[in-house]
N, C-alpha and C positions, 0 to 999 in steps of 0.2 A: 547539529552538527553533523550526525548522521545521515538524516535528513538531504541535506546538503550533498553531501556525499551520494547518497542513491541519486537524487537528480541529474547528477553527473554521470554516473556510470549509466543509468538507464538512457540519457541522452546520446551518449555515443554508440551505446547497444543499438539503439534506434535508426540511428545516422551514420556509424560508419566514421566520423569526426575524428580521426586519432590526431590529428594536428590539435584539435584543441585539447585533446586529454595531454600531450606531451608538454604542449605550450602552456596551459594554463590549469588544466585540470588535477595532473599530479601534483602540482603544487599547493593546491587546496586540499587535496586525501591526505598529504603527508602532512601537512600542518594541522589539521585536525585530529589526525592521529595522534599527534603528541598530546594534544588536549586530553584525549581518552585514557592514555597510559598515565599522565598523572592526576588523572579525576579518579579512577579505579583505587579500594583498600584491598587491604589483604583479608581473606575471609577466614574465619577461624579454623575450617578444617581444610584449608588448601584453595588454592586457586585466588580466584580475583571475584570484587564484588560492587556493585554504585549502590550507595546508600545515598538517604535524603536526596531524593531527584522527585520530581514532578512528571508523570508520563502524557500520554496525550489527552487522557480523559480529564484531568485539569479539577476534578471535585476531590482530588485525594492528592497532600502534599507530602512533603519530607517523609516518602515510602522508602523501603530498601527493594532491589532486585525487581523492579518493573520488567515484565517480561518483553514489553516492545523496546523497552531503552537497552536493556543487556542484551537481545537478539542483535536489534540495528549496530549496536558499538560495535558486538563481534563481527556482524557482518562487515561494515566498515572497515575494521582494522585486516580483515582476510583479503579486501579487495586491495587493501592499502600494500599489502603483501604480493600478491599477486601484480600488482603493477608496477612495484620495485622491481620486480625478477624479471618482468618483461623487458623493461627500459635497461637493465644493467645489462641482460643478454642480448638484446637487438640494437637499443640505440644508449651506447653508454654517454654519446656527448650530451644527452639530457638528465642522465644522474651527474656526471660532472658539472654540470650548468647549476644542477640544485644545490649537489656539495657545496657550490661556492656562493650561492645567492641565499640560501637559509641554514648555511652550517648543518645539512644533512650527512648523518654519519651511518656508517654501513651496519654497524650494532644496532640501530633504532630498529629496523626492519626486525632482525630477530626477536628484539622486545615487543614487538607490535605483534607478532606472531604467537609469542608466548603469553599475553596476555588475553588474545583472541582464545585461545587454547583453553585458560583457564576461567574464563566467565562464568559466574552460576548461571546454570541453564534454568528454563522455565520447570514449575512444577506443575502437574495436572492432578486432577481429582475426577474421577469419572469419563475421562475423555476432555475436561474443560482444562484450557491452558487457565493455570492462578494468574491474574494480572498483575500480583505483586506478593512479595512475604505476608503472609497472615490476612489476605482479603478475603476469603472464605471464612475467617474468624468474625468476620466484621458483622454488624447487624443487618440481616437479610428484610429490608422494607420493603412491601410491595407497593408496588403501582398502581392507584384503583381509580383514579379518574382522570377523563382525558377533556380539553376545552372544546370551543366551538368549531376550531380547527383539528378537531381529531389530533389535538398535540397533548403530550403528557401533561398533567397538572404536578407540581411536587405534592409527596404527601404532607397529611396535614401534622403542620408544627413544624415541618421543614422549609427550609429556602438556599439557597444558593450558596450561602457562607456556613451552615451547620451540617454538611453531608460526610464529613471526616470518617465517622465511625459506621457509614454505612456501606451496603455493597451498592447503591445508587451510585449511575454514573451520567455523567455532562455528554458524553460521546464516546464513538469506539475507541476502544484502547487495542485488547488482545484482537478484535476483529480487524482493527486497522494493519496490525501485523501480518494477518493473514492474506489480506488484500496485498499490500505491499510484498511481500513474500509467498506468491501461489503455490510453487510446486514443493517448498517444505513441510506441509502439513499434510494428513490423510484426509480421506473426505469425513470420515467418522470424528476426527478431532474438529474438523471446520464444522460440522453440523451441531456437534455437542455443543462447543463454544459459543456459535452464534446462539441458539437456542437461550443458552442460561444469559447471556449478556444482553441481547436484544431484552427480554424481558424486565432487565434492571437499568435501561437508559431511558434517559429523560428527554434525550434531543432538545437539550437548550443551547444549539448552535445548529445553524443552517448549514454546517458542512457533515452533521451528523447523519441525516436521513441517506444522501447518495450511497454511503458505502454500505449502510445495512440493504438498501434494494439489491445492490450488486453482490454482494455474499450471500443474500436471500436466496437470490435466482440461481447461485450456483451452488447451494447446498440443496434447493429442492423447496424451499420454503417459499414458494411464490404469492402466495395469499396476499402477501403485504406489498408487492413489489410495486404495483400502481400506485397504491397508498403514499410508499415512499418517494416515486418518483413526484408524484402532485404536491408533497410536502416541500421536497427542494425547487420545482419547476416555478411553483405559487408564493416562494415567500415572499417575495415582495407585491404580489398583485393580490394577496390577500392579507398580506401582513401578519404572517403567523408566526413571527418570531417578537412582534409586538415594538421591533424598533427599526421600521424601514424609514421612518422621518429621520433618523440618523446617518441614513445612507442608503444606497442599495448594495445588497448580498454578492458582490460580483464573483467571489470563490464559488459563493452557492451555484451560480451559472456555471462553474464549469465542472462542478459535481453534477450537474443535472445532465450535462454533455457525455461525463462519465457513466451515468446509468443507462443512458443508451447504448451508448459504443460499448464498454467494459460490461453491462449489465443484460440488457435484452440484446445486444448483437454477440455479446458473451466473448469479446476480446482478449485473450491475455498472450504474454510472452511466455512460453515455456521452452526449458532449454535453448533459449537463441532463438526460437521460428514464431511466428505469428500463429495464433491459433484462433479458433472461431467455434462457438457452443452457441448460435442464438438459440433464444425462446420469446416467443411473443405473448401477449395476451389476445384469450380469444376474438375479443371486439376491436383487435388493432386491424390494419390491413397492411402494413409492413413498414419498414424502417429501411433509410440509404442513409451510408456515412462513407467518407473518406478518409484515408491514413496514407501517410510516409513514411515507407521502409525503406532502411538503406539508399536514400536518394532516390526511391521509384515509387510514385503514386499507386494506392491500390483503391478502386471503387467497389463498395457492397452493397447488395441489394437483397434484401428478408424478406420473405412473404412467408406464408403459413402451409406453400407448397416447395419453395424452392428459395436455392441461396445463388446468386450472380457474384462471380467475382472476375472484374476486369484489372489487367497487371496494366501500368503505363509505363514510358521512358523510352530507352533507345532499342530499336528493333531487334527483336532476337533474344534481347533479355526474359531470364527466367528466376522464379523465385518458388521455394517451395513452403507451402501453407499448411496447416492441419485443420482439416474442417470435422467437426462431430469424430473425432478421434481418429479421422484418415488422413494419410498424405496427399496433396492433391500439389501439382505442377504447376504453374502458373507461366506462362508466355506472353509475353509484352504485346499488346493489341489483340488479341484472342480471348474473347468472353468465355467462361467455364460456369455451367450451371451442375449445380446437384441438389439432390432432393433435401427439404428441412427435415428430416427423421430417416 
């Protein structure tokens, strides 16, 4: 439910399509917020917790206070409160329509805020996000073998269905949280958490390598970035998951695009602005990609010496982006070049 809310909010952020938000998105965010306040339980020490859940990892079920799930649910409820306030103050007719169509009560807004403020926060150990309550107490079974496609093998005696009591992961969980909410975690937490979980992830999903490539590049652990890119790009060409006969991994193709754009291209949306921090492997000549931000296309070309950007759209339009930490004003139709580093 929170992933759907996340998609709606990010779509509106990127497009400025507030009509969609008011006509369709608000109802979805509010109805799913009702789910979360029904799903939480009172925590013994006060506040609220989410028990008996399964996070993105999928090797661990019936766990309590998964860091990803709790934070995304909290984020979801906070977004719903913000949206409710915006509609109440600026579009009262939209709130009136929702009160009529889904029986929305103004008191629900306060309940969403209360639960969001009381949800159990993630715990940390040595700067590492604990995936869920008690995760660090589970058996730390090392990964010791890789197959011919350089994919991790299950440790001896283990398989898909008996990993509950170990720290082994199917795919990113806490690392995925850092990817979805990039401006909420310090560089130190990102690096420590990535290094800890990367060593314990079996990548038994074609969706896993792309997120590890992106976060690895971001935290400076670039030794495996190309390896992860190849795992994602060649998932069906080399059948490195062993199940291509059942159908192509289309979502992995999306992950491959994200490695190129969000990883090597360094694209993030931080503070409501497009930011770019590219990095290229030594033997790559360059990359080119396009994106559309709030109705205007932006072309990006990166090589080892320069970064070139071109804003499209109506003449005279401008957009501020951040490149390698420095604000840059783009004007429609005028190419801009900056040094790569």
